[in-house]
N, C-alpha and C positions, 0 to 999 in steps of 0.2 A: 838324402838330397838337401842341399843347402840353399838359402834364399838366392844366392848369387846365380844358381843354376836356373832358376825360374823367372827371376825379376826381369822387367822391361827397363833397359838403361837408355832408351831414346826418350828422354825427359823434357817435360814442360814444367816450368815453375814460375813463381812470382817473387819479386823482392818484398820486403816488408813495407815499402814505400808505394808500390805500385797502385793505382786506383782501382776501383771495382770495375769500372768500365774497361781497363785493361784486362782484367781477369775474365770478363764475359767475352771480350774480342778474342783472347787467346784461347779460350775453351772452344769457341765457335770455329776458328781457324784450324785447330788441332783436332777437333771432333772429340774432345775429352769433357768430362764432367767433374774433374777433380784436379786441383793444382795445389802442390805444396808451397808453402811460403817459407823463404828462406832469408837468413840475415846476410850481412855482407861477406861472411865467410862460408856461405852456402850451407850452414847448419839449419836444420828444419826446425822452424818454431811454431808452426801451425799449418792447417790445411784450409782450403776453401773448396767447396763443392758447388755445382750448379744450383743445388737446393738452397745453400747459404745465400747465393746471389738473389734468388727468388724470394725467400722467406725473411732473410735478415737484411735485405737492402731494398729490393723493389717493393715489398709489401709494407715497408716502413718509409717509403718516399725518400730515401738517402740519395744525396746527389752523387751519382755514380762517377762523375768526372773528377770530383774533388775529395771524395771520402776514400781513404785507404782501404784495400781488401783486408788488411789486418785487423780492421775494426769488426768485421764480420766472419773472420776465421774461427775454426775450432781449434783451441789451444788449451793445454799443450798437445801437440801432436803425438799420436800413438805410432812409435816406429820400431822397427826391428833391425838388428844388426845383420849386416851382409854375410857374417860367418855363422849365423845361427841356422839351426836345422829348419827346414820348411815347417815342420809341425809346431814350431813355436810362433811363426807368423801366422798360422792357421788358428792356434789357440787364441791369440789376440784378436784376430778378426771375429772369431766366434764370440769371445766374452765382450768385446766392445761393440759388436754388431756393425762392422764396417766392411765395406767391399773392397777397399783399396787400402794399402799400408805402405808408407814411405820406408825405404831401406837405406840405411845409413852405415858409414864406417864407424870405427872407434871414436872418432873425433866428433861424430854427429853430423858429418857432412853427406849431404844426399847423394846417393850413388845409383838408386833404382826405385822401382815401385812394383809391388806384387798386388795383382788384382784377382778377382774372382775368375775372370776370364783366363788369366795366366794359369791358375790352378787346374781349370777344366782342359786347357790345351796341353799342359805339359806335365800333369802327374797322373798317377794311376786313378782311373775314374771313380772307384768306390771311395777313395780318401777325398778326392775333390768333391764328390756328391755330398758327403757327410757335411763338409764345411759350407758348401753352397746352401744346403737346406737350413743349417743353423743360423747363418747370416741373413738369408732372405725371409726367415720367419718374421723379423721385424716388419718388413714390408706387407706380408701377408695380413698381419694384424692391423696395420695403420698406425699412424702416430699416437692415437689415443687408444689402441687395442680395442676398438669397437665402443668405447664408452662415449656417451652423449657429452656435449660440452659443459653441461652443468654438474656432471658427476665426477668425483675425484678419480684420478688414475690409480691403479692397484699399486704402483710403486711409491704413490703418496699415502697410502693407507697403512697405518701402523701395524694391523693385523696382518695384512698381507705380506708386509716386509719380514715378518717373522716365520712364515712358511718355508718349508725346505724348497729348493729350486730343483726341478726336475733336470735330467741330463739332456741339455738342449742339443747336443751333438747327435742325439738319437730321437728325433720327434716321432710321437706316436702317430698313426694313421688317423686322418680326420674324415669326417662325412660332409659332403656338399649337397645342400638340397636347394631347390629352386633353380631359376635360370631356364634358359631354353637351349636344347641341343641342335635344333634345326636352324640352319643359317643359309639364307638366300644369297649366296655368292657363287661366283664362277671359279671352279678349280681348274688349276694349270697342272699339266703332267709334270 
């Protein structure tokens, strides 16, 4: 199965000169949390997420009306060719821990987006589940992987960087302790 068979081609995007406020408005209107940023030829030069707007713009008190969304984008964009096997897009999503990937043609022009939701809806469940687990592992750990603010992250520790990396496409079972399993809410049939 190729990327073009799964990708969503009903696209929203920004130009490199659009302000952060335009990004936020477009995300709200379209109900999306991810926008590719394209140059004048529609080549993908970066991506902006709702998290970028919150963390890189709002938290830093940037002027959303006058600051270009390109100032807060993640760049270079991780993209995948439209003719690639879907497995290549999944591999990139797992390696980069991203939940959406712009799909481009041979000239780098935006033609679609593949998201985790697209994988779950349109691919065999077992394959989609493996990719979903590997990508969402980042969210389960949190941005600091449970480390306190004063402690260096493992990725910054020279000893930890030399350790072999486990096969993240096949995460091991974990144990959850604590919390409450009783919830005082009304159930609907």
